[in-house]
N, C-alpha and C positions, 0 to 999 in steps of 0.2 A: 504493500500500500504506500502511496506517496505520502511522505511525512509532512508535506506542506498543506495537505488537505485536512484541515481541522476546523471545528466550529470556532467562529470568531475570526478566522483568517479570510483573506480575499484571494481571488485568482483572476487573471486577465485572459479574456478570450476574444479572438478576432473573428467577427462574423460578417460575411458578405451578404448584403441585403439588396434584393432586386426591387426596383421601382415598378410596380405592377399596374398602376392606374393614375389618372389625373382627372380632375373635375373643376368646374368653376367654383362650386361650393362643396366642401367636405364637412359633414356633420358628425361629430363624435358623440355617440350615445343615442340609443333608440327609445328612450322614455318618451313620455308625452311631449316634453319640451323639444326634444330632438325631432320627433315626428312632425310636429307643427312647423318647426324651422325648415325642415326638408321640404314639406309640402309648399310652404310659402315661397321658398327659393325656386323650386321646380316650376310652379305655376306662373312665376314671373320670368320664365325663359332660361333660367340658369341650369346648366348640366350639373346635377346634384348626386352625390354619393353619400350614403349613410352607413356608418360603422357601428355595430352593436355586439357586445360581448356574449349575449345569450342567443338562442336560436329563435327568438321571437321578440316582438316589440311591446312597448307599453310601460316598461319600468314598474314602479310601485303600483300602478293601476292594474297590472296583470300579474307580474311576479309576486307582488305583495297582496294581491287580491283586495286592494283598497277601494276599487270602484271609483266613480266620479262623485264627489261629495258636495263641495261648497261652491255656489255660484253667486252668492249675494254678500253684501257688506256684513262684517262681523260686529256683533255687540254683545258684551257680557251682561248688559242690563236687560232683564226680561221684558220690561215695559217697552224699551226701545226696540227690542227684537220683534215684539208683537206688531209694532208700527211698520217695521221693515217688511214683515210677512203680509201686512195689509196692503202696502204699496205694491208689493210684487204682483198682486192680482190686477190692480188698476193702472199703476204707473211703473212698470218693471224697469224702465230705463233709468229711474232715479236710484234704484238700489242694486240692480244686477250689474256685476262687474266682469262677467265673462261673456264673450261674444266671439265673432270671427270663426276661425277654424275650430277651436275647442268646442264651441256651441254647435258647429256643423257636425263634428264627430258625435256629440251627444244626441243630436236630432236623428242621425243615422242609426245609432244604437237603439233609440226609442222606436224608430220606424221598423226595425227588423225584430223587435220584441226582445232585445237583449238588455234593455234598461228598464228599471222600475222606479217610479217616483215622479214628482212634478219637475219638469226639465229646468225650470227657473230657479229652483232652490237646492234640492238634494236628489241625486240619482244614484242608484245602486245597480251595478252591471255584472253581466256574465263575463268573467275574465277570458274564457276561451273564445267567445264571440268577439270580444274586444280585440284580441290578437288577430283574428281573421280579418276584421274590418280595417284595422290599421295597415295590414299588408296589402289589402285590396286597394285602399286609397293611395298608397305609395306607388303601387304598380300602375294604377291609372294615371298618376302624375309623372310616370316614367323616371322615378327615383331609383338609382342603382343601390343595391343592398350588399353589404358584406357582413354576414352574421358569424357567430362563434369566433369573434376576433377581439383580442384584448390589446388596448393601446399601451405600448411600453415606452415610447419615446417620441420626440418631435424632430423635425428638420427645420433649422433656422438659418437665416441670413441676417446677421446683426441681431436686431430685436424683433424681426419679422418672422412669424411662423410660416414656413413654406409647405409643410406637409406633416404627416404623422407616420409613425412606425407601429406596426401591429404584429402580434404573434397568433398563429392559428395552426390548424392541422397541416397546412402547407408550409409551415415554418415562419420565418421572419420576412415581412413585406413592408414596402413603403408606398405611401399614397400622397401625391402632390395635390395642392388645391390653391386657387387664387384667394379664396376666403376659407378659413377654418373656424367652425363654430363649435365651441366646447359646451356640449349639453350633457356631459357626464355628471353623475350624481355628486362626485367629490372634486370636480374641477381638475381632473387628471391631466388634461392637455396643458392647462395654465401652470400647474405645478411642475410638469416635466419641462416646460419652457423657462422655468426659473422665477415665476411669479411668487411673491412671498405668501406663506400660508402657515396656519397653525393646526395641529391635531389635538383633539381633546376639547375641553371646555375652558374658554378664556374668561377673564374677569368681567368682560363687557358683553358677553354673549347673552342674547335675550332669554334663551331657555334656562339659564342658570338661576337656581333658587338657593336660599340660605343653606338648605340641607345637602346641596350638591356641591361637592368639592371641585374647585377648578384645578386644572393641571393637564399635562399631556397624556395621550394614550400610551399604552405599553408599546415598546419599539416594534414588535412584530404584528401589531393590530392594524 
C-alpha cells in the first residue's frame, strides 16, 4: 500500500476534461427556480441547457414532496391573515405575489388533476405528476437537459464564469455558456467561482433563534 495515502493527506491528480457542449444560457440546478429560469430563457430565443444532479426535476417540490404551498403575502397576525384571504376572492392582485411561469405551472397541475386546493393560496400536488409536467414543459420549450450530473467546478476568465464542470457516468465534462445561472440549492457555482460564503448558522441569519447555537457545520457536512 502506498504510505502516502492516509486520511488527512492530499494527493494530486491530473484529469483531462472534454468540453462537450455550449449554450447561450446554462442553468445549474433543476429545482423550480432553475426550471423557471430555463423556460424563460428558452422562450425568449436563447439556446438553453439545464444541468441537474438527480434524474428528475422539481427540487424540494418533488424530491422533498413539499408541493406548491404559498402564493399570497404572509402575516403572522390572524386578523390580518383573514383580511388577506378575503381579498384573495375579490381583489387577488392586491395580495397574490406569485404569477408568471410559476402560476402557469400551477394552473397546468390543476388542469391535469395533479393539484388540490385553491390555486391562489395553497396547492398540494402529486410529486410524480409534477416531475412529468416539468419535463414536458422543458421539452416543449426545446431546453436541453443533462441529468444525473453533479457540478464540481467552474471555468473562469478573470472574474467571469465561462462554463461549468460536471461529473457523471460518462466521467468529467465541461459545458460552456454565455450566461451561467446558479439555481443550485446551496449556490454551488458561486462558491466554486470563489464567491464568499459561510456554512452553518451565522449570527445574523434570520432562522437563528436564542436556543440555536451559531457556528459552522462539521467539515464533512
